C-alpha positions as CSV (number, residue, x, y, z in Angstrom):
1,M,93.3,79.3,97.9
2,T,96.0,79.5,95.4
3,T,96.0,82.9,93.8
4,A,100.0,84.5,91.7
5,I,101.4,87.7,92.6
6,A,99.9,88.3,88.8
7,D,96.1,87.6,89.1
8,V,96.3,90.0,92.1
9,Q,97.9,92.8,90.5
10,S,95.1,91.8,87.8
11,V,92.1,92.2,89.4
12,F,93.5,94.9,91.0
13,A,94.6,96.9,88.1
14,S,91.4,96.2,86.3
15,R,88.9,97.6,89.3
16,L,91.3,101.1,89.7
17,D,90.0,100.8,86.2
18,T,86.7,100.5,86.5
19,L,87.4,103.5,89.9
20,R,88.8,105.6,87.0
21,Q,85.5,105.3,84.5
22,L,83.3,105.7,87.9
23,L,84.9,109.4,88.7
24,D,85.0,109.8,85.1
25,K,81.4,109.6,85.0
26,A,81.0,111.2,88.2
27,T,83.0,114.2,86.6
28,A,81.1,114.6,82.9
29,H,77.8,114.8,84.8
30,F,78.4,117.3,88.2
31,G,80.9,118.9,86.1
32,D,82.1,121.4,88.5
33,D,80.6,121.3,91.7
34,T,82.9,119.1,93.5
35,S,81.0,118.8,97.0
36,F,80.0,115.2,95.7
37,L,83.1,114.3,96.9
38,S,81.6,115.7,100.5
39,N,79.0,113.0,99.9
40,R,78.0,110.2,102.2
41,L,76.0,106.9,102.4
42,A,75.0,107.2,106.4
43,P,76.4,110.1,108.2
44,D,79.1,107.7,110.8
45,M,80.3,106.8,106.9
46,H,84.1,108.7,105.8
47,P,83.3,110.8,102.1
48,L,83.6,109.5,98.6
49,G,86.7,111.5,98.6
50,A,88.1,109.2,101.7
51,Q,86.5,106.1,100.0
52,I,88.7,107.0,97.1
53,A,92.0,106.8,99.2
54,F,90.5,103.8,100.8
55,T,90.0,101.8,97.8
56,C,93.7,102.4,96.6
57,N,95.0,101.6,99.6
58,Q,94.6,98.2,99.4
59,P,96.4,98.0,95.7
60,R,99.0,100.5,97.2
61,N,99.6,98.8,100.1
62,F,100.3,95.3,98.5
63,A,102.6,96.7,95.8
64,L,104.8,98.3,99.1
65,W,104.7,95.2,100.6
66,C,105.9,93.6,97.8
67,D,108.5,95.3,97.5
68,G,109.3,95.3,101.4
69,R,108.3,98.2,101.9
70,P,105.7,99.4,104.6
71,A,102.5,100.1,104.1
72,D,101.5,104.2,103.1
73,N,98.0,104.9,103.7
74,L,97.3,108.3,101.5
75,D,95.7,111.4,102.8
76,P,92.2,110.2,103.3
77,E,91.1,114.1,103.1
78,V,89.9,114.4,98.7
79,A,90.0,117.8,98.3
80,S,90.1,117.3,94.2
81,V,89.0,115.2,91.4
82,D,92.5,115.8,89.9
83,Q,93.8,114.6,94.0
84,A,91.3,111.3,93.5
85,C,92.3,110.5,89.6
86,R,96.3,111.1,91.1
87,Y,95.8,109.1,93.9
88,I,93.8,106.3,91.7
89,D,96.1,107.0,88.5
90,D,99.2,106.3,91.0
91,T,98.4,103.7,92.4
92,R,98.0,102.1,89.1
93,Q,101.1,102.6,88.1
94,R,102.6,100.7,91.5
95,V,100.7,97.8,90.7
96,H,102.0,97.3,87.3
97,A,105.3,97.9,88.6
98,V,105.0,94.5,90.8
99,A,108.4,92.4,90.1
100,A,107.5,90.0,93.4
101,N,107.1,86.4,92.8
102,D,104.5,84.0,93.9
103,V,107.0,83.0,97.3
104,K,106.0,86.0,98.3
105,L,102.2,84.7,98.8
106,D,104.4,82.6,101.5
107,E,105.5,85.5,103.5
108,I,104.3,86.6,106.4
109,A,103.1,90.8,106.4
110,R,101.9,92.9,109.4
111,I,98.9,94.5,109.8
112,D,98.4,97.3,112.7
113,L,95.5,97.4,113.6
114,G,95.4,100.5,115.9
115,P,97.3,101.7,119.0
116,G,98.8,98.1,120.2
117,L,96.8,95.8,118.0
118,H,98.4,94.2,115.1
119,A,97.7,91.2,113.0
120,D,100.6,88.7,111.8
121,L,99.8,86.5,108.2
122,P,100.9,84.5,105.6
123,G,100.9,86.9,102.8
124,S,98.1,84.7,101.0
125,A,96.0,85.5,103.6
126,Y,97.2,89.0,103.9
127,V,96.0,89.4,100.2
128,H,92.2,87.6,100.0
129,E,91.5,88.3,103.9
130,F,92.5,91.9,104.5
131,L,93.0,93.3,101.1
132,I,91.3,92.1,98.8
133,P,88.0,92.2,100.8
134,N,88.7,96.0,102.1
135,F,88.9,97.1,98.4
136,Y,85.5,96.1,97.2
137,F,84.5,96.9,100.5
138,H,85.9,100.9,99.4
139,L,84.9,100.3,96.1
140,V,81.5,99.0,96.2
141,T,81.0,101.8,98.9
142,T,82.8,104.7,96.1
143,Y,80.1,103.3,93.7
144,A,76.9,103.3,96.0
145,I,77.8,107.2,96.8
146,L,77.3,108.0,93.4
147,R,74.5,105.8,92.5
148,T,73.2,107.4,95.3
149,G,74.3,110.9,94.7
150,G,72.5,111.4,91.2
151,L,75.0,109.4,88.8
152,D,72.9,107.1,86.3
153,I,75.7,103.3,86.8
154,G,74.4,100.6,86.5
155,K,76.0,96.6,87.7
156,R,76.9,97.5,84.0
157,D,79.7,100.0,85.0
158,Y,80.9,98.7,88.2
159,M,81.4,95.3,86.5
160,Q,83.6,97.0,83.1
161,H,86.5,94.0,84.0
162,L,84.4,91.3,82.2
163,V,84.0,93.9,78.9
164,P,86.5,91.3,77.5
165,W,85.0,88.3,77.8
166,V,81.6,89.3,76.6
167,R,80.4,88.3,73.0
168,Q,76.9,88.6,70.8
169,A,74.8,85.8,71.2
């Protein structure tokens, strides 16, 4: 699969908009009670706040890689809605600022996988086999945590990126 850098930017930016809209709905629903940031799908999974940080890490590290800089993950201890919003907004700005050309996708990207482990992937594999799958995993987990926590959202809220193409029959 061949994808241009601009296509990757577009996917990340539009789905970050979805993440922000979900968080805005959660804030309106839960009000001043920010305890929803600690909700989890299962006891051994990270809480909602961390899922937001992990969702942002993928496009953030894409932007850093495009700029020739090392990966730099966000602190997963998200203590407030304001912090989560800053993560999303800053990440979106970074994605929009990417100025790399498509040749970048031929470069090797190194992923640190823990103590003593790493993977060297061609840039296109880094994007398609690591960043995008991880991005969607954490975005869907965020959606699921909010939904199981009582937020009235549905597929329409998750698929907001299709709105420009929706027409009346």
